[in-house]
N, C-alpha and C positions, 0 to 999 in steps of 0.2 A: 300522477297518471293513474289514469281510470283503467281497471283492468278489464281485459275483453272475456267475455262466456260464450262459449260456443251453445248451441242451442240443438240438442239432437231432432234430428229429421222425425215428424209423425211416423207413427207405423204406417206399413202400408196395409190394406183392408186384407182380410184370409179371404182364401178359399178363390175361386175363379173370378178374375176380373174382368168385365165384360168392357169391350173398345172402347165405348162411350163414360167411361171412367177416367181414361187414362189420354183419351183422343180429342181435343176439342172442336176441332175443325174434320172430324168426319164426312161432312157435306164434300169435302173434295177427295174422297178414296169412293171409286166407284163398288158399286153392287150388282149384283146379277140383277135385271130389267124385271121380274115375276117375283117379286117379293110381296109376302102376303101378311096382314097383320097379325100381330101374335105369333103366327106361327115363321114366319119370315122367309128364308131361302131355300126351302125345302121342294121346289116343285122340280122331278126328276133327279133330286137326289137318293142316291144307293146308299143303305146302311153297312153295305159291306165292303164297300170302296170308295169310302169319301175321302181319303187322297188324290185318287184317280179324278173322280170328279172336281174334285179343285183345280188339277193340273188341268181339264178342261177349260176351267171358268177362268182361269190364269190366261191361256190363249186369248179368251174373247175381252177380257179387260184390260190386260196391260201389266205393267211391272209390281202395281200394289194395288190391291182390292178387298174387299170385305165379304164375310158371308155370316150370317145372323138366322141362328136356328131357337127358337124356342125361347127366345130371351138372351142367347147369348150369342154377342157379337165378337168376331177375330179379325185381325188385319191381318193379310197373306203378304207378302213380300218375296221377289225371285228376281227382280231386274237386279246387273251386277254391280252397279253404280251403289242401291239402295244399301246391299249385302254386305257390302264392303264397310259403308259408315256402318252398319250394325255389329261388324267385325271388330270395332273399334272398342277396345277395353279400355280406355279411357272414360267413353261414355255410355258402354252398356255393357252388361253382364248376364249369364245365364237363366233364363226364366224354367223354374220348375212348374208346367201345367198342362193342360188336356191329359194324355196317356200317362204320360211320365209320372204325376200328380198319382193317377187311380196306382198306381206301381206301389204306393209308398205303402199301404200292407204287408206288400210281399217284402220290399227290397228298405226300407224307411229311410235311415239317413246313410246308407250305402253309396260309392261312390258315384251312379249315376241319378240317383233319385234324391239326394240332399239339397237342403235349401242352402242358401251362399251365407246365410247367417250362422247354420250352425257349426260348430267347431270341428266335429267329427271326418268331415271332407277332408279338408289339410291335412291333418293327422296322419287319418289313411293315406293320403295321397304322398306324404312327403316319408311315412312306413315305407311303401309299397312301391313307389316310383324304383328304388334299386333292384326291385326284381325284374324288371325291364330294360336293364342295362344289356350292352352288348354281353360281357359275360356270362349275366345268368341267361341270356337267349342262346349260347352257344351249348349250354348245358342242355336246355329245354331241345335243342335240336334232334339228338338219339331218340327219344321217346317218340317225338315228332315221326321220325322216320318210322318207329315201329307201329305207330297208330296206322300210319297208310300202309305199312305193309299187310296188316288185317283188313282194310277196305282193299286191297288189290287181289288178297288171296279170293274175297266172296266175290270181285271182279270177274277174276279167272272162272270158277264156278259156271257165272254166270251165262259165261264169253262161250265156256264151250259146252254150255248146253242150248247155246241158240236163244236166250232169255235177254228182253232188252231190260235195263238197269234203272232202278227208282232214283234219279238224280239228288233232288231234296232230301228224301229220307234217307240214303245212304251218307252226303255230306253232314245234315245232322247226328248222324250217330259217328263219324271222325272226329267232327269238330268236338261234340261233348265229352270223347273220351280225350281228346287233346289237351282240352283246358284240364278235364279233370286230372289227367295222372300228372299232367308237367306242375299244375298249380298246387294241387292238393294230394297227389299220392294215391287216389281213388281211381279204382277201374269199376267203371257202371257194367261191365260184358256185354257193351251194344252188340258186336256183330257175332254174339254166341244165339241174339235174339231173330225171330223172325221178324216182330215188329219193335216198334221203337221204344226204350226203356219208359217204364212210368213218369220218371224223372220229367221227360221231354214232353209227355201228354200231360202232366201237371203245369208245366211251365207254359206250353199254347194255350192253353186253358187259360193261364193269368193274363197272359198277354191281348187273347182274345176276348178277354173279360173287361180290361180296361179300354181299349178299343171300342166296343159297345157302349161303356158308358160314357164316352165322349157324344153319342150321338141321340142316346133315347133320352125323351128330353124328364123334366123332373115328374112331370103329370102322371106319365108313361111307367115311372118307376118300379113299378107294380108287378109291372112284367119280368123284371129282372131277378122276384124271388128264386123265383127254382134256379136259375143262372147263381145268385147268390151263394146260394147253399153249396153248388158245384165250387165256386171259386173259393168257399172256405174250407172247404175238403182237397183243392188243390195247394192251396196256402198250406194248410197243415202238413201236407206228403212234403213238400217243398223242404218245411223245416225239420221236419222227423229225418230227411236223407240226409241232409246239413249238418244236423245236430251229430247224426250216427258219426257222419265226415270226422267230426271236429274231436268225437270222446273217442274213436279208434285212435286218431295224433295222440292225441294227450295220455293215453294207455301206454302207448308202444316207448313215449318218452324219449325217440332218437328220429328224426326225422331229416329230410333230403336238404334242407336250406331252401324250400319253396318259398311259396307266394304262405300256405297255412301258416310255416313255422313261423315267415315276420308277423306273421298276425299273430300268433301266439307269444311269439319270445321279445321280440325286436319294439326298443323305446325311441320314442321320438329321440334323433339327433341331439334336441336342443333342449327342448323340455324335458324329457324325460317321461312324457305320458305314454301308456299303452292302451289300445284299442281295448273298450271293456268288451264281455262277452259277449250280449245281446248285438252289440256292433260286429265283433266278426261274424257271427251268424251274416248280419245282414249283408258283408262284405262277401263272404262266400257265395250265396245264391246269387250277388249281383257279377260276378266274373263268371258263374258256371251260366247265368243266363247270355248275358252280354258278351260272354267269352267266348261262347259256339253258336248264337243263334245268327248273328249277323256275318259269321265268315262263314255260314253254309250256306246262305243265301248268296254272297259273293262267289265264292266257287260255285252254285251253282249256274248263275247267269253266266259266269265265264264261259263255261262248259257249252250252255246255249248257244252262245255268239262262236264260241270255235267251232259248233258241231256245224252250224248254221252257213260259215264262211270260213269255205275248203281251201282258198289260197292264204286263209289266215292260219288257218291249222297247219298248214304245211309248213307255214315260213315258221312258225311257234317250233314245229318239230325236227325243222332243219338246225335251230338255234341249240337246244336241249341238247342233242346229238353232237354237236358240235362242242359245245361247252364243255359238256359232262363226259363226254368220251363214253369210255369205257368202263368205268370203274361201276363196282356193284351199288356203291351208295354215294350220293355225293356229300362234300364236305358242305361244312356250318357256308364257307366263304362263297362257294360255287352258287347260293343259290340266288344270292346280288347280282349275278355276274348275268343272269337271265333278263336281258334288261328291255328285249321286245316281248317275251311274256308277260314281264311287267305292265309293259302299255295295255296288254290286252286286258288285265285284271283292272290296271287304273280306266280301261274305257267304259268296262263293264260298269264300273262304280260309279263313273259318271253318269250312264245311263237311267242305272237304275242302282242308285248308292240305299244300300237295306236298310240305314237308317233314314230315311227318306225326309226328314224338314226336324227343325234345332229351333228353340225359343230363346228370345233378347231382351230384356226388359232396360230402358232406359235408369241409368242410375241417380240423374238430375234430369230437371226441367229442358228439354232441347227442341230441334227440329230436326226434321228427317228429311234430306234431298233439298235443303232450303224451302219447304214448302207447308210440310205435314208437323204442326206443333205436339208432342209427345211429352205430358206430365212426368213427374218420376213415377218409376211402376209399371207405366203403359209399355205394354209388351206387342210383338209383331212375332207371326210362325214363319221363319223363310222356307220355303217350300225349295227342298235340295233339290230334287228331281228337276224343277222348273229352271235354278239357276244354274245348272249342268246343261240347259238346252237356250240358253239366252242368246240368241243371236247375235248380239251385242259383241258377246267373248267369246263365241264357239262356231261363229258363220251362219250361214243362212241353210247348209245339211246339218245342222245340230243334231235333230234326231236321227241319223243315221249311224251305223256303229263302225269305227275308224282307226283304229289304235296308233295310228301315226299324229293324230293329235299331240298325243306324250311323247313323240319325238325332241329333245333336246331344243332345240332352235325355236319348235313350237311351243313348247310351254315356257320358255323364257319373252316370247311375242305378248302372252296374255298378259290380261290384268292381274293383280294379285287378289285374293279371295273370292274367284272364280270357283275353284273346286273343293268341296266341302264333306265327303264321304264321311268324316270324322269326328263332326263339328268343329268348332272353332275355341278359340280364345285358353285360358287358364281351365276350364273347364270339359276340353276336350279330351276323345278318348283314351284313356292311360297305356291302352294295350295294343295302340296304332301299329306298334313296330313286328311286336307275337303274331297278330293276324294277317300283316303282309308276308311276312317271313312264311309262316303256317301255310298261306293260300299259293304263293309261288313255289314252295316244295312241292304241294301236292300236285297241283297244275303237271310241272314239270315229270313228275314221276307218271303220273298217268299218261302225257302226251308220249313220254318214251315208250310208253308200254303199247298202247292200243288208239288203232284210228276210231274215230267219234264218228256216228251219222245219226240224221235228226230221226223220230220217229215218222213216218209219211202222213200227211196233212196235218201235223201238230202245227199251231199257231200261239204264241207267249201270250199267254195267261196271267197274272201278277195278283196274289194272294195278298192279305192285307191283315197283318195281325202288331200294328203297332211296326213291326219289320215287314220288309218286303221279300218274297220266296216265288218264283215259277212254281205254278200250279199245274201239276199233273205232267212233269219234265221228265219224260224217258230217253235214254238213248241207247241205241245200236251199238256194241263192240267188236272189234277185230281187233287180234293178237297182230302186231306187225312184224 
């Protein structure tokens, strides 16, 4: 009987893979009408808002389209049916490309930026997953309360002085301190500073540089030389900061059993492998950046919509007052009982998911939607902001803010895979429950203490630096 031998699949091309390498029938996918030879679809494009440009194009071209710039062509998907196919883990996997790959000099093979074939992703995931269990979350709750108390002390001072508050800046301070203290036992002293901590400045610089690398053509890369020097300095600062946190923990020899202790001390339950020192640094950077940047944006957008919708604000405040009563501080289990406030948070994440897109690649030759053939390794960028606005899933008023979209009966009536603020599949955000608990707790504490009103004439503008953040958002406070 002849032996069957299995031939390994050929390696995929390294680096950026333009759409024509994996989509043999690109002619079936529409593109903007004013395509220019060599340059592509850059007429009217804004290098500062590539995502919002793509959202406008999506409205014109439909649930799947393509954009090309200086030889790089990308397929975008946002239709609910097509996105559901791309979420099928038997056919598709995470694709690390575009800005995510540009972050690899910072985060290497950390959980967010690792390629699927790199073993440290699964090793780190298995070691760190218990750090997000219910028991672990209950342990983080008092630290979250303490950091929220620092925020409210600062807001009390602003309210007493009649000053509006810088929402994105203060939410960034809050979420950085929360992940640093709960995960790594480190206090950045953010609320003792007038300006953001230099770690945040370096992080924003790294994210912005990664975004810029997406839109600056290779022929003009010389324009980035100054930015590359600043980016190298930002990376060096992030590394030094994290190395100092790790060194302090090693020197103390006595940690609280947090994420950093797991990285340093815990072996894989089956293989006995441990994380290497270089990978520990990368994982800490990943958690410090991803663990605060996206949550600060989610909180900022939620506070914006609460201030702009007095009826929603009043209903959320009534729930907090009723559920928490007169307790000085809410217990861990009381946070999940704020069901309407959680709907407010989810609706804010629907309209502006702070991680606004995710990429998926075919694990074998396949056909998307029965129309578009894809070779193994072909990939598409799912526009989460547009998936969350697909009228087929969310109704004709999908662009409006309505927390009741997340009432239980409404959720049950919707198709699966239409709400993806944390990505999808095995590589979805490991810290989802951490972020949701932190954000719901903070919103509850703020609504119990303050009435919120928007600044006169403010219109929402969204800043893009791979993640999304309301730009220039300030609110007026009044103690309740």
